N, C-alpha and C positions, 0 to 999 in steps of 0.2 A: 718586500720591504717598504716600498712606497705607499701601498695600501695601509700597512700597519702604522706607518708614520702619519698618514692622513687621519686614521682613527684617534691616534694619541693627540695630535694637534687639535682636531675637533673637540676633544674632551677637555683639554687644559687651556687652549687659548680662547677663553670667552670674553664677554664684554668687560670682565674684571681687569683686563689689560688696561683699560681706560681709567681704572681707578689707581693705577700704580704712580701717577704723578702726585696724587694726594698722599700716597704712602711715603714716597721719597721726601715730600714736604714736611712730613712729620719727623723724619729722622735726619734729613740733611743729606748733602752730597756724599760724604764719606761713609757714614753708617748705612745710608739707604742703598747705595750701590753695592757695598760689600755684602750686605745681608741678601740681597737678591742673588748674587752670584753663589753665596754659601749654600742657600736653599737649593738652587739649581744643581749644584755639585753633589749634595747629599742625595737628592732624588735620583740622579743619574747613576750614582754608585749603588744605592740600594736596588734600584730597578734592574741593574745588570745582575745583581746577586739573585733577584727574584726570577729573572729569565732562565737561570741555570736550574731552578727548581721545578721546571715545567714537567719534567718527566721523573718517575720514581727511580731511586738510585739502583735498585737491583733488577727489578722486572722491566724497566724501561717504558712502563705504561704511562699514557698521557694523563696529566691532571687538568681536566677540562675548565675548571673554575678556580679562583682564588682560594675558596673554601676548601676544595679538594686538595690543594697543594699544602695548605695548612695542616689538614688532617693526616696527610701522608707523612709529613715530617715532624709535627708536634703533637699529634694525637686529638682525641675527641673534645676535650675541654676547650682547647684553643680554637678548634673548629667552630664550636658554638659561639664563642666570643667574637671571633672574626666575622662570622655571618651576621650577627646582630649589628655590628659596627658597619660592615660594608653595605649592607642593603638598606640600612637607615640613611647612610650618607647618599647612596645613589637615588633613593626615593626623594630625599631632601633636595638633591641637586635638580631633579625634575621639577620640583615646586619652585625653586629658585629661578630656574630657566624661564618658567611660565611668567613669574613676576617681572623678571628683568626684560623679557621680550615685549611685555606689555608696556613697560616704562618707555621702551624705545618707540613704541607705536604712539603713545601719548606725546613723546617728544617731537615726533613729525608734526602732529596737530599743533602743539605750542610753537614750533619753529615758524610754521606758516602764519600763525596768529601774530607773533611778534614782528614778523616781516611786514604785515599789513597794518597793525595797530600801533607798533612801536614797542620798544624793549620794556617799557613800564607798564603795559597793558595787563589786566588781570585775567590772563589766559589759563582757564581752569578746565580740565577734563578728567573724566573717570576712567579707570583702568578696566572696570568689569566687563564692558562689551568686547574688548580686545582679548581678555583672558578666555572668554567663551569661544572667540573665533580661533585662538590658538589651540584650545582644547579640542574643538571639532577637527582641526587639521591633524592634530597628533593621534586622534582615534583612527583616521584613515591610514596614516603612516605606520601606526603600531601593528597593523596586520601583516607587515612584511615578516614572513615566518622564520628566517635565518639570519643570524648576525652577519654572516659573510656577504649576504646580498645588500648590506648598507654601505658597501665600499663606494658606490657612486655618490650616495648622500654625504659620506664623510668627506670625500674629495671636494664636492661643491661647497660644503660647510667650512672646509679648511680654507678655501679660496676666499669665501666671504669674510673670515676672521682676518686674514692678512689685508683684505680690502679696506674694512672699517678702521682697523688699526692704522693702516697706511694713511687714511685721510686724517685721523686725529693727529698722527705724527707730522704729516705734511702741514696742516694748519698751524701746529705749534712751532715748527721749523720756520714757517713763513713770518710768524709774529716775532721770533727771535731775531732773524736777519734783518727785518724791518726796523729793528731798534726799539720795539715796543714791548719787549719782555719784562715781566715784573721782577722785583727784588727776590734774590735767592741767598741762603747762607749755607755755611758748611754744617751747621748743627740742626738746620730746619727751623720750624716755627719757634719764635723766641718766647720765653716765659715772661709774662707781664700782667697788665691789668686784665686782659681778656683771656689769659691762659695760665692757670695755676701749675705748679709742679706736678700735683697729683694727676691733673687732666692730661698734661703732657705725657706723663708715664703711660697712662691708659691708652692714649692715642698711638704711642710708640708700639705697644703690644698689639694693638689692632692692625697697625700697619705691617708688623711682622707676620700676623696671621694672614693678612691679604697676599703677601708675597709668598708664604709657605704653601698656601692653598693654590695659588697661581701655577705653582711648579708640580703639584702632586697629581699623579694619575695611576698610581699602583693598584687602585680598586678595581680597574678594568684591564690591567696588563695581561693576565693570565687568559682572560676571555679574548683579548685581541691576538695573543700568541697562538691560541688554539685555532685561528682561521688560516694559519700558515701551513704550507706543505711540509712534509717530513724530509724533503731534500731540496736544498742543503739543510742541515740540522736547524730546528726552529730557534734554539737559543742563540745561535750565531746571528741569524737573520734578525731576531728581535733585538739583540744588542746593538746592531746597526741602526735599526729603527729607533731605538732609544737616543742614540746619539744624534741622529738627524733631527728628531722631534724636539729634544731638549735644546740643542743648539739653536734651531730655528726659533723656538719659542722664547729662550732666553735673550737672543738678539732682538727680537720684536719687543720683548718687555723692557729691555734696556733702552732702546730708542724711543718707545713711547713714554716711558717714565721719565727719562732725562729731558727729553724735548719738552714734554708736558710741563715739568717742574720749571724749566727755564723760561717757558712762555707765561705761565701762570703765577709763578712764585709761591710764596708762602700762603697764598690764598687759592690754591688750586682746588677746584670742586672735586667731589667724590667720582664724578664721571665727566670726562671732557666733552662728551657729545650729548648725553641726556641731562647733564648738570648745567648745560649752557656756559661752558668755558668760552665757547664761540657762538655767535649769532649769525655771522655771514661768512661766505655765501650761503644763504639758507637752503638752497637746492642741494648743495654738497652735504650739508648736515643731514638733510632728509635721506639722501642716498646712503650715507653711512649708517643711519639708523635702520634702513631697510636691509642692509647687509647684516646688521646685528640680529634682527628678527630671524632672517633665513638661517643664519648660523646657529642660533640657539634652538630653533625648530629641529635641525639636524642633531645638534648636541643632545637634546632631550632624548632621542631615540638610542644614541650610543650608550647613555648611562642607564636607560630603562631596559634595554635588552637583558642584561644579566638578571634583573628582577623578573621579568617575564618568564625566562628560560627556567629560573629556579622553580617557580610555581608550576609551570607546565611539565617540567620533568618529574617533580614529585607526584603530581596528579596522574601522569601517565603510568608511573611505577605502581602507584596505589590502586589505580582501576584500569589495569592493562587490557581488559576485554571490553571496555566501555567504548561504544562508537561515538557517544557524545564527546568524549575526551580525545580519542585518538584518530578518528576517520577524517580524511581530508576530502573536500568536494571541489573538484576543478570548476573554474568559472571563466568563461570567455567574455571579453569586453570588445565591443565595437566590431566592425567588419574585418578588422586585421586579425581577429581571433587571438588578441593578447590574453594569454592564459594565466590565471593565478589560482592558488589554492586557498580555500577558506575552511576553517575549522571552527565548529560551534563553541567549543570551550574557549579557544583563543580569542574568538570575537567578543564573547561576553566578558571574560576575565581582563583582557587588555582594555577594553572599552571602560569597564568599571574602574580600573586603575587610573586612566586619564581622567575620568569624571571626578573621583576623589581628589586627585591632585589639583585639578582645577578649582573645586569647591574650597579646598584649604587655602589655596593661593588668594581667593577672593575674600575668605572669611578672616584671614590673619595678615593685615597689611604690613605687619612688621616682621614677617617671616624670614626676611634677610638676616635679621639678628640671630634667629633660631638656626638658620642655615650655617651661619658663621660659627655657631656653637658646635653644630654637628661636625663641621669641617675641622674645628680646633680639636675636637676630641678624637676624630679619626686620623689626623695627620700622623701623629706619633705611631699609633699600632699598625696602620695599614702601610705606611710609606717607609717607616724605619724599623719598628720592633719585629714584626713577623718576618720580613725579609732577612734581617740580620740573624735572627734566632734560627730560621731554616738554613741559612748558610752555615751556621756553627754546627747544626745537627747533621747536614749533608756532607761536610768535610770533616766531621768528627774532630773539631777543634777543641783541644783540652783546656779545662778550666784552670785559669791562673797564668797561661801563656801570654806573651806580649800581644799577639794578635787578638786573643780573647779579651784582654783588658781594654784594648783600643776600641773594639766593637762595643763593649759595654759602656765605655765612656761616651761614645757618640749616642748610644741609646739613652743614657741618663741625661745628657745635655738636651736632646730633642724632646725627651719627656718634660723637663722643666719648662722649656719654651712653650710646648703644647698646653701645659697646665696654665701658664700665664696667659695664653691666648684664650683659653676656656673661661677663665675668671673674667677677662675683659668682655667677652661675649655676654656673659651672664649679666654683667653690669648694664651692657647696652640693651638687654631684654628688659631689664628691670625699669630703665628709663622709657622704653617704647610702651610699657603697660600704661603709662599715664596719659598717652593720646590714643589708646586703642579704640577703634570703632569697627565692629564686624561689617564685612562686605563693603568697605569703602577703602580707598587707596589714594 
């Protein structure tokens, strides 16, 4: 249960937790806090339903991936649609993690520069060398052959996420109790000369998108559940892991978002640590950003493993007699005879994936907006629609009953919210094109 919880926390508690102060600033104390709780509750409920769908209803066979689960309960057409959305999202997250980790590495250089030269100094650094370094690191880590062997990496990454979030929360709390907190309001940033009603509306949708995506982890739930033993039953253990991870993440989100908003007020930056909501103590800012980098390097592997396994499983079934595809080569490292297995196809395919992700990250400096669009599009189908529809199919809930109507109402509301988030993301992409420069950031 704890390993599964660590996998989930690693996947969902990213550096985005530090943007929640900005999100609450757009919506205000009442709507911001309520929205975060609502999205957490929806995710926990839908994830519990999804955990029950891990095994086929009659045969009791395992569904090893999210796509297998959808195919078992909803059929082939839904299987194809789910696969396109899920693996596009996971690949997009890998790109987003590369960009975000490089931003944190640049923030360390800027923090030291500001400390030496002053807060007004023109400290400018490029992200490209850092992205290349992250890519090289991920190539080595990607050779871990099995998802369950990432448990130690997830535990370390989960510790890192709580550490940097705790630093951001602690700095915010210190500013508030010292009486230096900025002005906050119940309704968030006020409409005025610098903010029109239309812009306020777009910002609210973007803030909702940040909160919804911060809570979502259904894309890897089945893959995480597949690492559990069959006794006690996987669905019961997974439900406990869902509760632990969701409660831990939501508590962290609430504390970071609320303390950050109380400290920075309506002018809260997009990221408390890389957006320089704080300048001092600079060494603590550096330490927090190091934690962010370590966490995102681990989270990259958690979201990339399902993509790796999809291609490798397909290739293994397609060319079952190929030594290039299937044969493992044991390799001993150092005098302690640390043994690992290498596979030629795995080495080439996973390395190629990391290289492409790194190149895309370097070529499209505004890819965070595209990633937000992928997230907005994927939130409703992966986190809400498919789990609810599979629950209806599994339990044979009749059309028109009270429970069926309630589930469909939840589906509709989340679809409309996801559509609004997608439109907001498209608008952000359109604005980003005006400043687009390939291979710069």
